[in-house]
N, C-alpha and C positions, 0 to 999 in steps of 0.2 A: 485575498481575505479568507481566512480559515473558517470552515463550517463550525459554528459553536455547538452544534449537536454531536460532534465527534470528539470525545473526551481525550483519547490517547491511542497510540498504536494498538495496544493489546485489545482494547474495546472495539476498535475498527475491525481488526481481524476476526474477533468473535462474532461481531454483527454480520460481517461479510460471509463467514462460514454458515451462519444461519440462513442468510439469503440464498446461498448456493443450495442448501438442502431444501428450502422451500420451492425454489424454481425447479429442481430436479424431480420433485414429487409430481409436478405438473397438474395440480389440483386447483389452480388459480385462474381467474379470468384473465383476458388479455390485458386489461387495464391494470390490474394488480400485478401482473408479470412485468409490464413495462415500468411501473412505479418501482418495484423492487430492483429491477435491472438498473434503473437510473441511480437509485441509492447505491447500488453495488459499484457502479462507475465512480461515484463520489468517493466512496470508501477506498477503492482501489487507487485513485489518484492521491488521496491523503497518505496512504500507506506508502506508495511509491516516493512521494516527496520526503517522508520521514526516513526511508531507507537511503535515499540520495544524500540527505543531511548527515546521517550516521556515517556513510562512506566518506564524506568530506572531513568530518571529525577524525576518522581513522587515519586519513592521509596526513593530517596535521599533527596528531599525537604520536610521536615516535620516541624512541629511547633517549635521544639527545636533543629533541626539539627540531630536528632537521625534517624538512618536508620530503616525504617519500611517498610514492604512489601505493594505493591500496593493493593487496595480493590480487593476482588475476582472477581468482574465484569471486571477487567482490566487484570486478569491473563490469559495467553494463554490457548487456548482450545486444548486439545490433539488431536482432530479430524482435526485441521488445519495443522497438521504437516504431 
């Protein structure tokens, strides 16, 4: 079930960027930091799912409608799992 507080990919990336900046500043309490980290994980998972969906769509949409794999640059990296 998708988190209704996450509007779209671009909004998720922008919020995630803001979270990273706040965490890097280090001026937060432990509880605030944990809450932001948890939200960051949610946003990261949402973005990852959206990117995987886009990759599947790229694989399907080809010049003649033939299924072809996405370019190697779009293939998942085993280190990300």
